[in-house]
MARMAR-650082 format. One record per residue: x negated, y negated, z negated of N, C-alpha, C, CB in turn. Coordinates in steps of 0.05 Angstrom, whole numbers, padded with zeros to 5 digits, always signed. Atoms other than C-alpha are relative to their C-alpha. Glycine has a CB too. Layout:
XYZXYZXYZXYZ ...
***
This chain:
+00017+00006-00021-02008-01967-02070-00006+00029+00012-00026-00017-00010 +00009-00023-00010-02040-01909-02026-00035-00007+00003+00018+00007+00030 +00026+00004-00001-02114-01891-02022-00007-00003+00028-00014+00019-00014 +00003+00002-00027-02150-01908-01955-00007+00028+00011-00022-00021+00007 +00004-00018-00014-02166-01833-01950+00033+00014+00010-00021+00018-00018 -00029-00007-00007-02087-01819-01949+00003-00011+00029+00023-00014-00022 -00005+00012-00021-02080-01869-01894-00015+00008+00022-00002-00024-00004 +00026-00018-00026-02145-01835-01851+00017+00028+00004-00042+00012-00018 -00007-00031-00005-02115-01764-01864+00032-00006+00020+00006+00020-00038 -00025+00005-00018-02043-01796-01829-00009-00006+00034+00017-00030-00014 +00017+00010-00028-02092-01823-01769-00001+00023+00007-00028-00015+00001 +00014-00024-00015-02126-01759-01761+00020+00017+00008-00022+00016-00016 -00021-00020-00011-02061-01716-01762+00016-00009+00019+00018+00010-00020 -00012+00013-00029-02031-01760-01711-00022+00013+00024-00002-00041-00002 +00012-00002-00021-02088-01748-01673-00005+00030+00008-00023-00014-00003 +00005-00033-00004-02095-01670-01684+00024+00014-00013-00031+00013-00015 -00027-00004+00017-02021-01653-01697+00002+00033+00015+00033-00029+00008 +00004-00031-00006-02033-01571-01695-00003+00015-00018-00019+00006+00014 +00005-00017+00020-02032-01513-01740-00025-00001-00011+00005+00023+00007 +00032-00008+00001-02109-01500-01733+00000-00023-00013-00021+00004+00028 +00015+00019+00012-02125-01570-01756+00011-00003-00028+00000-00027+00017 -00014+00013+00031-02071-01577-01814-00011+00021-00017+00040-00002-00004 +00007-00019+00016-02097-01508-01839-00031-00006-00014+00002+00027+00016 +00027+00008+00010-02168-01533-01839-00002-00024-00012-00018-00002+00019 +00004+00028+00019-02157-01596-01876+00032+00004-00019-00003-00037+00024 -00028-00002+00027-02102-01566-01929-00010-00014-00020+00010+00034-00016 +00008+00018+00025-02149-01594-01985+00007-00036+00003-00036+00004-00004 -00008+00030-00002-02137-01664-01956+00029+00001-00003-00010-00016+00030 -00029+00010-00003-02066-01654-01943+00011+00005-00035+00019+00022+00029 -00013-00005+00025-02060-01632-02022-00009-00022-00017-00007+00028-00011 +00004+00028+00015-02098-01699-02042+00022-00022+00008-00030-00012+00008 -00023+00027-00012-02048-01737-01993+00027+00006-00017+00009+00002+00040 -00034-00010+00016-01985-01699-02027-00001-00015-00034+00004+00048-00004 -00001+00009+00027-02007-01719-02094-00005-00026+00000-00018+00012-00018 -00006+00035-00005-02016-01798-02075+00022-00005+00011-00018-00016+00018 -00023+00008-00013-01953-01790-02034+00017-00008-00022+00012+00021+00018 -00024+00000+00027-01917-01771-02101+00002-00017-00016-00001+00018-00018 +00006+00019+00016-01948-01816-02143+00005-00027+00005-00022+00002-00006 -00016+00025-00010-01926-01874-02094+00031+00002-00002-00006-00005+00031 -00031-00005+00005-01854-01854-02102+00003-00001-00033+00011+00034+00013 -00001+00007+00026-01863-01848-02174-00006-00027-00009-00014+00017-00011 -00003+00032+00005-01880-01921-02177+00018-00016+00005-00015-00011+00010 -00020+00012-00004-01828-01940-02136+00033+00005-00013-00003+00002+00024 -00025-00003+00013-01779-01907-02172-00003-00019-00030+00007+00036-00006 -00005+00013+00014-01806-01940-02234+00009-00033+00002-00016+00007-00011 -00001+00025-00007-01803-02005-02203+00032-00010+00010-00021-00002+00022 -00027+00004-00006-01733-02003-02176+00019+00012-00021+00006+00011+00025 -00018-00010+00013-01694-01962-02226+00013-00024-00026-00014+00027-00009 -00011+00019+00016-01687-02024-02275+00018-00014+00011-00017-00016-00010 -00018+00029-00015-01649-02064-02223+00024+00018+00014-00022-00022+00031 -00029-00013-00012-01602-02004-02191+00004+00023-00013+00001+00007+00032 -00005-00014+00012-01571-01964-02236+00009+00026+00013+00013-00010-00013 -00007-00025-00014-01552-01911-02188-00020+00018+00011+00016-00007+00021 +00017-00009-00005-01618-01894-02182-00016+00015-00024-00011-00017+00013 +00006-00008+00029-01628-01873-02256-00003+00032+00002+00026-00010-00022 +00006-00032+00000-01624-01794-02246-00017+00008+00022+00026+00016+00004 +00018-00011-00027-01674-01788-02178-00021+00009-00014-00011-00022+00023 +00024-00010+00006-01733-01752-02188-00017+00002+00025+00004+00025-00012 +00020+00000-00027-01796-01754-02139+00013+00020+00021-00034+00010-00008 -00009-00016-00016-01769-01691-02108+00025-00010+00015+00003+00024-00013 -00027+00009-00019-01703-01725-02086-00010-00029+00022+00030-00011-00028 +00002+00023-00024-01739-01779-02045-00029+00002+00015+00003-00033-00014 +00019-00011-00019-01790-01745-02011+00012+00014+00028-00016+00021-00016 -00011-00014-00028-01787-01711-01943-00032+00021+00000+00006-00029+00035 +00025-00020-00007-01829-01649-01922-00012-00009+00030+00010+00034+00001 +00018+00017-00020-01884-01661-01873-00001+00026+00024-00036-00011-00016 -00001-00013-00025-01865-01602-01827+00030-00018+00013+00003+00039-00006 -00013+00008-00016-01821-01630-01770+00026+00024+00011-00020-00011+00019 -00026-00017-00016-01750-01597-01745-00005-00004+00027+00033-00012-00006 +00007+00004-00028-01779-01589-01675+00023+00021+00018-00037+00008+00004 -00024-00015-00015-01714-01539-01656+00011-00008+00022+00020+00002-00013 -00013+00012-00021-01681-01588-01614-00015-00027+00013+00028-00006-00010 +00014+00023-00007-01737-01636-01597-00016+00009+00019-00014-00013-00021 +00013-00012-00017-01774-01639-01536-00036-00001-00008+00010-00014+00027 +00029+00010+00008-01840-01669-01576-00003+00028-00019-00002-00037-00019 +00005-00027+00013-01863-01596-01611-00022-00008-00018-00008+00026+00022 +00014+00005+00017-01911-01632-01649+00010+00013-00030-00002-00026+00003 -00015-00007+00022-01903-01593-01719-00001-00010-00027-00004+00022-00001 +00000+00022+00025-01916-01647-01772+00006-00026+00003-00025-00003-00013 -00006+00030+00004-01898-01716-01790-00025-00013-00007+00021-00005-00023 +00026+00016+00008-01955-01765-01781+00003-00027-00018-00014-00009+00026 -00005+00024+00012-01917-01815-01821+00005+00006-00026+00021-00015+00011 -00007-00002+00026-01899-01822-01900+00020-00017-00002-00021-00005-00019 -00028+00011+00003-01823-01836-01913+00008+00002-00036+00024+00021+00021 -00012+00005+00023-01792-01856-01977+00030-00008-00003-00015-00017-00010 -00026+00004-00001-01716-01852-01990+00010+00003-00031+00012+00021+00021 -00014+00000+00019-01685-01871-02054+00023-00015+00000-00013-00005-00017 -00028+00003-00009-01614-01861-02058+00017+00014-00015+00004+00006+00026 -00019-00018+00018-01555-01835-02100+00014+00021+00015+00024-00017-00013 -00009-00021-00020-01534-01793-02039-00003+00026-00006-00012-00002+00024 -00007-00032+00001-01525-01721-02042+00007+00012+00034+00032+00003-00024 -00009-00015-00021-01523-01668-01987+00037-00004+00003-00012+00033-00007 -00025-00006+00001-01456-01678-01956+00013-00031-00011+00004+00027-00020 -00018+00015+00015-01444-01742-01995-00025-00031+00005+00007+00016-00039 +00017+00027-00002-01484-01804-01961+00009-00024-00015-00002-00009+00029 -00003+00021+00011-01498-01867-01992-00023-00022+00008+00002+00006-00028 +00019+00020-00003-01533-01932-01981-00022+00006-00014+00009-00025-00007 +00028+00002+00018-01607-01934-02006-00022-00021+00019-00017+00037-00006 +00019+00018-00005-01673-01964-01996-00027+00023+00014-00007-00019-00031 +00015-00014-00006-01728-01937-01949-00024-00012+00006+00009+00012+00015 +00030+00006-00010-01805-01943-01939-00010+00014+00015-00018-00002-00016 +00011-00021-00020-01833-01922-01881-00031-00004+00011+00019+00000+00024 +00031+00003+00003-01912-01918-01874-00014+00018+00023-00012+00011-00032 +00006-00010-00024-01942-01911-01803-00014-00018+00007+00018+00008+00018 +00011+00023-00011-01994-01950-01772+00009-00006+00025-00024+00001+00000 -00014+00015-00023-01966-01997-01724+00027+00003+00002-00009+00009+00026 -00030+00003+00002-01894-01983-01749+00008+00005-00026+00016+00018+00019 -00008+00005+00025-01893-01995-01822+00024-00022+00002-00026-00009-00016 -00018+00016+00007-01831-02022-01852+00018+00006-00023+00012-00004+00020 -00010-00008+00028-01784-02022-01911+00030-00015+00012-00019-00016-00035 -00031+00002-00012-01703-02022-01896+00019+00011-00025+00004+00021+00031 -00014-00009+00014-01646-02017-01933+00031+00002+00012-00003-00013-00022 -00021-00006-00004-01569-02007-01928+00015+00027+00011+00003-00017+00012 -00010-00021-00005-01526-01955-01892-00005+00008+00026+00024-00001-00006 +00008-00007-00029-01552-01922-01833+00018+00016+00009-00026+00013+00003 -00021-00019-00018-01508-01895-01781+00020+00023-00016-00020+00019+00020 -00013-00017+00013-01456-01867-01823+00024+00017+00016+00010-00015-00022 -00022-00014-00016-01409-01811-01802+00027-00016-00001+00005+00030-00010 -00022+00014-00003-01342-01825-01776+00018-00010-00024+00013+00014+00014 -00015+00006+00025-01304-01821-01838-00009-00022-00019-00001+00024-00015 +00021+00030+00022-01359-01868-01878+00007-00023+00014-00042-00001-00002 +00006+00027-00017-01358-01913-01824+00031-00015-00002-00011+00006+00037 -00023+00007+00005-01285-01919-01831+00013-00016-00029+00010+00023+00006 -00008+00013+00029-01284-01934-01902-00014-00026-00006-00007+00020-00024 +00009+00025-00003-01335-01984-01894+00018-00020+00015-00024+00001+00012 -00011+00025-00014-01297-02025-01845+00021-00008-00014+00008+00003+00028 -00022+00012+00015-01236-02024-01887-00008-00016-00021+00017+00019-00010 +00010+00022+00026-01275-02053-01946-00009-00026+00017-00032+00013-00023 +00002+00029-00012-01300-02107-01895+00021-00015+00015-00020+00001+00016 -00024+00015-00010-01236-02120-01871+00018-00012-00022+00018+00019+00016 -00014+00017+00022-01207-02135-01940-00017-00019-00016+00012+00018-00019 +00015+00015+00019-01266-02159-01978-00024-00014+00013-00010+00019-00022 +00028+00005-00017-01318-02192-01914-00011-00022-00014+00003-00008+00032 +00013+00022+00011-01329-02249-01958-00015+00008-00020+00016-00020-00007 +00013-00015+00013-01358-02209-02006-00033+00008+00015+00020+00022-00005 +00022-00011-00013-01406-02179-01952-00015-00032+00016+00012+00028+00023 +00013+00024-00016-01413-02251-01919-00021-00012-00022+00026-00026+00012 +00011+00014+00020-01434-02279-01981-00033+00012-00007+00021+00002-00024 +00022-00014+00005-01490-02223-01993-00024-00006+00029+00011+00034-00004 +00018+00004-00033-01516-02238-01910-00014-00026-00001+00024-00001+00030 +00014+00033+00003-01525-02313-01930-00011-00008-00014+00011-00020-00001 +00024+00012+00016-01566-02314-01984-00019-00007+00014-00013+00017-00017 +00016+00005-00020-01620-02353-01964-00028+00016-00003-00003-00029+00002 +00024-00024-00005-01676-02311-01989+00001+00032+00010-00011+00003-00026 -00007-00027-00014-01642-02249-01968-00008-00010+00032+00037+00011-00006 +00007+00004-00025-01642-02281-01899-00024+00001+00011+00007-00017+00004 +00028+00006+00000-01707-02299-01900-00021+00017+00001-00005-00013-00018 +00016-00030+00000-01733-02231-01914+00006+00017+00020+00004+00018-00025 -00012-00027-00014-01690-02187-01876+00018-00011+00022+00019+00019-00022 -00016+00007-00028-01645-02231-01825+00029+00016-00008-00018+00015+00034 -00028-00014-00002-01582-02192-01814+00001+00025+00012+00018-00016+00014 -00003-00026-00006-01558-02125-01793-00016+00000+00030+00034+00011+00000 +00016+00005-00034-01604-02105-01728+00022+00015+00016-00038+00018+00007 -00017-00009-00015-01560-02103-01675-00013+00004+00030+00022-00019-00001 +00008-00009-00020-01573-02054-01622+00028+00017+00021-00025+00018-00011 -00017-00020-00008-01531-02011-01566+00014+00017-00009-00006+00009+00010 -00009-00021+00008-01525-01957-01606+00019-00009-00029-00027+00021-00005 -00013+00010+00028-01511-01996-01675+00022-00024+00011-00029-00015-00025 -00021+00021-00009-01460-02046-01639+00020+00003+00016-00008-00017+00010 -00021-00009-00023-01392-02041-01602-00004-00034+00016+00041+00012-00016 -00010+00021-00023-01375-02092-01547+00021-00011-00007+00006+00011+00027 -00029+00012+00006-01307-02093-01566+00013+00007-00026+00019+00008+00022 -00004-00007+00024-01266-02094-01629+00006+00037-00002+00025-00019-00009 -00006-00032-00001-01257-02019-01657+00028+00000-00006-00017+00019-00021 -00029-00010-00005-01196-01985-01656+00016-00009-00029+00001+00038+00006 -00009+00021+00027-01147-02023-01707-00003-00017-00009-00001+00003-00018 +00009+00029+00019-01176-02080-01718+00006-00023+00029-00045+00001-00014 -00007+00023-00015-01155-02143-01679-00024-00020+00008+00020-00015-00017 +00020+00016-00015-01202-02183-01632-00002-00031-00022+00013-00006+00037 -00002+00019+00018-01182-02243-01683-00006+00006-00025+00022-00010+00001 +00004-00003+00033-01197-02216-01747-00026-00010-00008+00000+00031-00010 +00015+00015+00005-01238-02269-01782-00031+00020-00012+00016-00019-00019 +00026-00017+00004-01298-02210-01797-00004+00015+00027+00003+00023-00027 +00009-00017-00020-01293-02180-01728-00030+00009+00013+00014-00009+00016 +00026-00006-00011-01366-02192-01711-00010+00021-00021-00021-00027+00002 +00013-00026+00014-01387-02146-01773+00018+00020+00003-00007-00002-00030 -00017-00032-00008-01329-02096-01758-00012+00013+00024+00035-00003+00009 +00007-00017-00031-01360-02078-01687-00030+00013-00010-00005-00026+00034 +00024-00018+00000-01424-02052-01723+00003+00028-00014-00024-00016-00014 -00006-00031+00007-01428-01974-01729-00019+00007-00021-00005+00022+00026 +00018-00013+00025-01491-01976-01771-00001-00027-00015-00035+00016+00008 +00005+00019+00020-01509-02030-01830-00026+00001-00011+00018+00002-00021 +00018+00002+00007-01579-02032-01839-00021-00026+00005-00005+00019+00006 +00017+00025-00002-01635-02091-01850-00032+00015+00001+00006-00026-00030 +00030-00011+00006-01711-02081-01848-00020-00022-00002-00011+00021+00024 +00012+00020-00004-01770-02119-01851-00032+00015+00008+00004-00020-00026 +00021-00011-00003-01839-02094-01818-00026-00012-00016-00003+00000+00027 +00031+00014+00012-01912-02099-01853-00015+00021+00016-00009+00001-00042 +00026-00006-00013-01982-02085-01834-00010+00027-00018-00023-00029-00001 +00005-00021+00012-02003-02019-01854-00027+00000-00024-00004+00017+00023 +00029+00007+00025-02071-02054-01892+00012-00001-00026-00019-00033+00003 -00006+00009+00028-02020-02077-01944+00005+00024-00015+00025-00020-00001 -00005-00029+00014-02011-02000-01968-00021+00005-00023-00004+00025+00023 +00019-00010+00015-02074-01998-02002-00002-00023-00018-00024+00008+00015 +00007+00026+00020-02072-02062-02039+00017+00008-00027+00011-00035+00015 -00005-00003+00035-02057-02063-02119+00027-00005+00001-00016-00022-00023 -00022+00014+00007-01998-02104-02111+00024+00014+00020-00007-00033+00004 -00021-00009-00017-01964-02062-02054+00025+00002-00013-00006+00025+00010 -00023-00013+00013-01910-02024-02097+00014-00032-00013-00011+00028-00026 -00007+00023+00017-01897-02098-02138+00013-00014+00022-00024-00016-00016 -00004+00018-00026-01893-02137-02068+00023+00011+00011-00024+00002+00023 -00018-00010-00019-01847-02089-02031+00025+00000-00022-00009+00030+00016 -00025+00000+00014-01800-02078-02092+00015-00023-00007-00004+00011-00021 -00015+00032+00002-01789-02154-02101+00017+00001+00024-00024-00030+00003 -00017+00008-00024-01762-02152-02027+00022+00020-00003-00017+00002+00031 -00017-00016+00003-01728-02091-02040+00023-00003-00021-00014+00019-00001 -00019+00015+00021-01686-02115-02097+00019-00015+00009-00013-00018-00016 -00017+00027-00014-01655-02171-02048+00025+00026+00012-00025-00024+00035 -00022-00013-00009-01617-02109-02021+00018+00014-00023-00011+00020+00019 -00020-00019+00014-01582-02077-02084+00028-00012+00011-00004-00002-00036 -00035+00009-00009-01514-02129-02069+00008+00017+00023+00005-00036+00011 -00006-00009-00017-01519-02099-02004+00007+00030-00003-00018-00007+00015 -00011-00025+00008-01517-02028-02020+00013+00004-00022-00016+00018+00000 -00020+00000+00016-01475-02037-02079+00031-00010+00018-00010-00020-00024 -00027+00003-00014-01422-02064-02030+00001+00024+00018+00004-00029+00018 -00008-00020-00021-01427-02006-01981-00001+00031-00023-00026+00001+00032 -00004-00027+00019-01431-01952-02039+00032-00006-00009-00026+00001-00031 -00029+00004+00011-01369-01989-02069+00021+00009+00020+00006-00031-00006 -00021-00006-00016-01332-01976-02003-00003+00035+00014-00001-00025+00024 -00003-00029+00006-01350-01903-02002+00015+00016-00022-00023+00007-00004 -00012-00009+00026-01324-01895-02069+00022-00008-00001-00011-00008-00023 -00039+00013+00002-01254-01932-02058+00015+00023+00007+00013-00028+00027 -00025-00018-00001-01196-01891-02060+00019-00010+00025+00018-00002-00031 -00019+00007-00020-01152-01888-01997+00020-00012-00009+00008+00020+00012 
***
């Protein structure tokens, strides 16, 4: 859980997103950061027993800097007014599927899978789907999984209108092969974050994504 003070800090930061305000509230940020790191630690403790790939992760591997990269953004607000937690065995230049927790008033959600893979990784995932689509279909068809997460988010950016190059339109898994991004999510209200059972509740849901992430990571680790 997060304290109500931490949520209020994010709200105030969103309304006062400038360096002067941030420096004047540095002590509040320090308290928020400590709270943030404790939340990450709690999620790691809850998830590691169910996903061995997370075993070596430390708090620093799962957090994000509060400073925004504004070099190529029209929005020049210097700070992030949300909290993000990313649990994944991936490293720089070696992406992997994982679990994500996003906390922001009006836009909080948990998610998992493999988001917007680079071209080479996408080819590997599609190859795995082409040969072992029954495995992925079984994961997505699980009743509890479907109840909590539905299926892959289908948008103009994440889904092709036509079959990808090299795949026949009559392939039995062609609808899955059209995806360019493989993530599922579930929204929640920010008021849940301050409840004592928040980590337990969300971790129980995230554990449903273990087979999906394992399938994606298996594809990325497969030899050509």
